[in-house]
N, C-alpha and C positions, 0 to 999 in steps of 0.2 A: 851750307857748310855743315859738315858732320859734327856731332857732339864731341867726338874725340879731337877734331881739329879746333873746336872752340876752346876746349880745355887746354890744348897745347898753346893756343894764342894767349889765353888769359893767364896761364901760369908761366909762360916763357920757356916751356920745356919741349925738347925734340921728341917727335913720335918715333917709337921703335916697336919691334915685335914683342908682345907681352909674353910672359912665361908664368904658368901656373904649375906649381909643384905637383907631380902625379904620384898618387898612392896606388899601389897594386890592388886590383879587384879581380877575382876569378871570373874569367869569361870563356865561352866556347871558342872554337877555332873558326866558326862560321863567319862569313862576311855580315856586316851589321848595318842597319839603318836605325839611327837613334831618333825617337819621336818624343817631342815635348808637347803633349796634348792637354794644354791647360784648360780646365773647365770650371775654374773658380768663378762663381757668379758675380763677384765684386771686382773682377779684373777686366780691363779693356782688351786683354789678350784672350778672352774667352771666345773660342771659335766653336760653334754648336755642332758642326757636321764632321767631326773627326771620325766618327763611326763609318760614315760613307766613304771618306778618303781611304781608310784602312781596308774597307771592303773591296775597293777598286785596285789597290796596290798589292795587298798581301799575297794572293794566290800566285801572281807572276813572280814576285820577289822570292817567295819560298821555292818556286819551281827552279829558279836559277841559282839557288844556294844562299839566299840572304835570310836573316832573321830580323824581326822587328823587336826593338828594345824600347820600352816606354819608361821615361823618367818623369820626375815631377814630385808632387806631394801626395799624401794619402787621400787628401780631399778631392784630387782629380779623379774622374771616372776611369776605371780600368777598361780598356778596349780589348779587342781580339788580337792581342799581340803574342809574341813567342816568349818574351822575357819581361817580367815586371820588376823594375828597379825603383818604383815610386817610394820616396822616403827612406830608401835603403842606403843611399850613397851621398856623401858630401861633395863639395866642389873639387877636392883633390882626387877623389875616386872618379868623379865625373870626367875630369880631364883625362884620366887614364882610359876610361871606357870609350870616350869620344875618339881618342887617339887610336883605338883599336877598331874603329868603325870606318865606313866608307862615306856615309852621308848623314847630315843632321837635318831633321825636318821639324819645324815647329814655330812657336811664337815667342819663345824665351830668347830675349836679346843677349843675355849673359851666355847661355849655352851656344848660341849662334856665333858669338864673338870668340868663344873658346875654340869652336870648330874651325872658324876661318883662320885663327892664329896658328892652328896646327896644320893648315893646308888641306883641310877636308872639304868635301863638297857640301854646300848648304842650300837648302830650299827653305826660305823664311817667309812667314806671313807678318804683315805689318798693319797695325791700326793707326800708326803715324807714319808719315812718308819715310821710306827706307834711306833716303839720302841724309836724314838726321840721325837715325838710330839703327840702321841696318848693319850687317857684319862688315867691319871696316878692313880687316886684313885679308890676305889671300888673293889669288888671281881672279879677275873678273869672270873668266870662263867657268870658274868653279862655283859661282854664286848666282842663284836665281831668287830675286826678291820680289814677292808678290804683294803689291800694294792694294789698299782699298780704293774703290772708286768713290770719291767724296762728292760726286755729282755737282762739281763747281763750288762746293762749300769749303771753308777753311777747316783744316784738321785741328783737333785739340790734343793736348798732351795730358790733360787731367784724367784721373781714373774714371772709368765707366762712360766716357763720352762717346767712344767710337764702336761699341759693340755692334750697333746696327749696321755699320758699314763693313766691318770685317766679315760679317756673316753674309755679305753679298758676294764674297769670293766663292765661286762654284767648286765643289769637290773634284770634278773631273779636271779642272785647270791645275789644281794642286797635284793630282795623280800624274797628269802628263808631264809636269815639271820634274817630278821624281824620276820618271823613266828617262826623260831627256838628260837629266844630270848624270844618271848612271849609264847612259848609252845603251839602254835596254829597249829592244824593239817590241813595242806593245801598243795595240790599238784600243782606245777607250770607246766602246761601241754605244755609248749613251750620252745624251745631252740633257741637262736639267732645264725644264721649262717653267717649273713652279715649285717653290718650297713654302709651305704654310708658316705663318709667324710663330706657331707653337710646336712646329716639328722640331724634335730634339732627340738626344740620345736616350733620355729617360722616357720610358713608356707609360701610358695612362690606360687604365682598364675601366670599362663600364660594363656592369653585369645586368643582364636581362633576367628578371625573376621568374624563371621557369623551373628552377631547382635551387637547392641550398648549396652555396659555395663555401669552401673552407679557406680561411685566411691563414697565410703562413706566418703572420706577425700580428701585432696589434693595430696595424694600419687599417683604417676604415675602408670598406668596400663601397664603391659608388653603385647604388641600386637604382636602375632606371624604371621606375614605376610609370613613367610617361610612355614607355615603349611596350610594356606588358603590365597591366594593372592586376596584381595578384596579391591580395592582402594575406592570404594563408601562407604563401611562400615568404612574404616579408616578415611575418610573425616569427617563423622558424629561423629565418636568416638573422634576425636580431638576437635570437638565442645563441647563434653560432659565432657572431662576429660584430664588431662595431661597424656602423654604416653611415654613409652619406646618402640621403634619399633625394631623388629628383622626381617630381610629380607635377602633373597638371590637373589632378583631381583630388578632392578631399579624401583623406585616409582615416579609417576608424580611429578615433581619438583614444579608445581604450588600448589599442596596440601601441600607440605612441607613448601613452602615459605609463604603461607597464614596462616599456623598454627605453624610456627616455635617456637613461644613463649610457645606453648603447648608441645613441644617435649623435654623431659628431655635428651634423648640421642638416637642414632640410632646404632644398631649393624648390621654390614654387613658381611654376610658369603661369603668368597672368594672361588669360585669354578672355574672349567674349563670354565664356561660360564659367568664369571664375567664382570663387566663394570667399569674400573678405572675412566672413565670420570664422571660417576654418583657419585662416592665417592668424587671426587674433587668438583663437583657442590654442594653437600651437605655441604661439609666443607666451601665453599665460602658463604653459607647462614648463617654461624655462628652456625651451629648445631653440637654438640659434636658427634663424630663418632668413633666407635671401630671396628676393623677388627678381624675376627676370621675364622678359617677353620677347617674342620674335616678330611682333607686329606693333603698330602704333596704338598704344593704349593710354594716350595722354588724358583722355576723359575719365580714366579710372584712378588717376593719382589721388583724388580726394578720398577714395576708399581706403588708401593705404598710407596716408600722411603720418599716422602715428607709428607705423611699422618701419618705414624706410623708403628709399628710392627704388623705383622699378628699373632694373638694369636692362637696357635695350641690347639685344644680340643682333648685331648688324649682319645683313645678308651679304654673302660673297658672290652673288650671282653675276654682277657686272665684272668683277675681278676675274672670275673663271671664264666668263664669256669672251673677254678680250685677249685671252691667251693665244699666242701665235704658234702654230705647229707646221712642221714640214709634212705636206700631204703624202709624201712618199715613205714616211716613217710611221711606225706603230707607237701607240701611247701606252705606257705602263705606270702604275702607281702603287704606293704603299703608304701606311700611316703609322704614327707612333701612338695613336689611340685605338685600342682594340675593344670591340664589343664581343662579350662572351655570352653565348646563349647555349646553355647546357654544356656539351663538350665541344662545341664548334666556335671558331673565332671568325670575326668579320672586321674588315677595315672601315667600312662606311655604313651609313643607314641604308643606302641603296643596295649594298650587298646583303644586308640583313633582310631587307624587303624581298630580294630575289632569292634568298636562301643560297647565296653563293659564298661559301666560306673561303678563308685564306690560309696560307701557311705562313707562320710568323716570320717577319723580316724579309720575306720573298715578294718580289714584284708580282702584281696581277695585271693582265692585259685588259685595257679598257674596252669593253664591248657594249657600252650603252652611251647615251648622250652625256657629254662632259658636265652639263649644267646640273645633273643629278648629284654631283659631288659637292655642291655649294655649302651644305650644312656642315660638312667635315673638312672644308678647305683649309682651315687653320692648322690642321694636323697632317696634311698630305705632303708627299714627296713625289712629284710627277716628272717623268722623263720620257724622251722619245728615243726610239731605237730603230736602226735600219731593219727593213723586213728581211 
């Protein structure tokens, strides 16, 4: 039973078509797709892959005369849309804008209900079953409700419970639903085969210390001394910006002491050739330090019990190895973590090793063994495309 029907039953009131008073808001004459791309981290409506959905639908929609209009709050990430109305309109203006549109796309149940009550086409994503909270009004042919696959488990209505499941909805499924709803002929030529747990709209940068990098803000740069151990560059980098340092070797303590106010934190990889005394010295300088390891170092815990736990970085080798691909298709990948070495950008450590740079946000064809991607798997977006 839908929530509206429950309210009707409990209150003894007849269900009728709702009306939300519309306030004029200046709009272009173009046909519109309204998108509510909620990215609030505290919401179970947070879908992480709106950027990929928009990448798939925008070129074709623009080609046939549509514009993408994003609504929501200022806290929501702004995507590559044509019109930004985040935090600029209230519900009355929203009703007017939706009434001027052809389709609503998003996770906002209120906006989806407004759109369905106005007889607009709706493609809605649901972190709870749509027969409870989906758009109630309008004709069935105008509504496409995309539900999470709860894998046999019961759905929750509480905040933050279902983010994991809503993010299992593949971007190409949403894109196809948009084109189907608008009766637009368009083939989506890619299929997602793997999305890393940390792949997101927000990019992450790691800097290999071969030159000094300039920071555009006070945000600390992640300096990967474990990839290129260069204390001279580190010294000058600390003069230029705040840093998070990642290292598997001891660093000259005079450098750290001189610039300790510039060091947001230091991540030390514990290996068979580690130096517990270095870690203790860093801690004595008042620098925040985190221990991690990519191998079993249980026998070394005693050396660091006064410092903290050694965080184990789990290998994704088996996860990557078990991926299923169509042998007649080609594999492409991209990452939201970028390694910057000088003026070049790289998606993975394997690309860095092969000196095979990438173009930001563009797919690279996989031309080496898939297992080489395991260290960067959490940040990857892997698709297969027809040859």
